[in-house]
C-alpha positions as CSV (number, residue, x, y, z in Angstrom):
1,X,37.8,132.3,96.1
2,X,37.3,129.8,98.8
3,X,40.3,127.8,97.6
4,X,42.5,130.9,97.9
5,X,41.2,131.6,101.4
6,X,41.8,128.0,102.4
7,X,45.5,128.3,101.4
8,X,46.0,131.8,102.7
9,X,48.9,130.8,105.0
10,X,50.8,129.1,102.3
11,X,50.1,131.9,99.8
12,X,51.4,134.4,102.4
13,X,54.5,132.3,102.9
14,X,55.4,132.7,99.2
15,X,54.6,136.4,99.2
16,X,51.4,136.1,97.1
17,X,48.8,138.8,97.4
18,X,45.2,138.0,96.3
19,X,42.8,140.6,94.9
20,X,39.4,139.8,93.5
21,X,36.8,141.9,91.7
22,X,33.1,141.5,90.7
23,X,30.4,143.1,88.6
24,X,28.3,143.3,91.8
25,X,27.6,146.6,93.5
26,X,29.4,147.4,96.7
27,X,26.8,145.9,99.1
28,X,26.7,142.5,97.3
29,X,30.5,142.4,96.8
30,X,30.8,143.2,100.5
31,X,29.0,140.0,101.3
32,X,31.6,138.0,99.5
33,X,34.4,140.1,101.0
34,X,33.3,139.3,104.5
35,X,34.0,135.6,103.7
36,X,37.6,136.1,102.6
37,X,40.6,137.9,104.0
38,X,41.7,139.6,100.7
39,X,40.3,142.7,99.0
40,X,37.2,142.3,96.7
41,X,36.5,145.1,94.3
42,X,33.1,145.8,92.9
43,X,31.4,147.3,89.9
44,X,33.5,145.8,87.1
45,X,32.2,147.2,83.9
46,X,32.2,146.2,80.2
47,X,35.0,148.8,79.7
48,X,37.2,147.0,82.3
49,X,36.5,143.6,80.7
50,X,37.5,145.0,77.4
51,X,40.7,146.5,78.8
52,X,41.6,143.1,80.3
53,X,40.7,141.2,77.1
54,X,38.1,139.3,79.0
55,X,34.8,137.9,77.7
56,X,31.8,140.0,78.7
57,X,28.6,138.0,78.7
58,X,25.9,140.2,77.4
59,X,22.9,138.1,78.6
60,X,23.8,138.5,82.3
61,X,26.0,141.6,82.0
62,X,29.0,140.0,83.7
63,X,32.7,139.5,83.1
64,X,33.6,135.9,82.8
65,X,36.5,134.6,85.0
66,X,39.8,136.4,84.1
67,X,42.7,135.5,86.4
68,X,46.3,136.8,86.4
69,X,49.5,135.8,88.2
70,X,51.6,139.0,88.2
71,X,55.1,139.3,89.6
72,X,56.3,142.1,91.9
73,X,57.4,144.1,88.8
74,X,54.0,144.0,87.2
75,X,54.9,141.3,84.6
76,X,52.1,138.8,83.9
77,X,53.4,135.3,84.5
78,X,50.2,133.4,83.9
79,X,46.7,134.1,82.9
80,X,43.4,132.3,82.5
81,X,40.3,133.4,80.7
82,X,37.3,131.1,80.9
83,X,33.6,131.1,80.2
84,X,32.6,129.4,83.4
85,X,33.9,127.5,86.4
86,X,36.2,125.2,84.5
87,X,39.7,126.3,83.7
88,X,40.2,128.7,86.7
89,X,43.6,129.1,88.3
90,X,44.0,126.9,91.4
91,X,45.5,128.4,94.6
92,X,47.8,125.4,95.0
93,X,49.1,125.9,91.4
94,X,49.9,129.5,92.2
95,X,52.1,128.4,95.0
96,X,53.8,125.8,92.7
97,X,54.4,128.5,90.0
98,X,55.9,130.9,92.5
99,X,58.1,128.3,94.1
100,X,59.3,127.1,90.7
101,X,60.0,130.6,89.5
102,X,61.9,131.5,92.7
103,X,64.0,128.3,92.3
104,X,64.8,129.2,88.7
105,X,65.8,132.7,89.7
106,X,68.2,131.3,92.2
107,X,70.1,129.2,89.6
């Protein structure tokens, strides 16, 4: 999340909105939310993970990273499911995808 916060000005410039969510209860998620300028949800359950098609880790009762780039119409443009820190969507790549897509739409 720190990478998205670091590039917030650039993300705003391309019209990106960032939303995060966690399995943590509201107080713990609130600690994270105080460090970023975008909304952070809390209390993600196994049911939510299943609906997203995400991997739920039984041992720790957590959803593994599941990231989505969604256009203004609700269409998923890119997604990433991982089982740890490797393979997450990078904020700079989000900006590149949005700029590329906008350029393609102008053609």
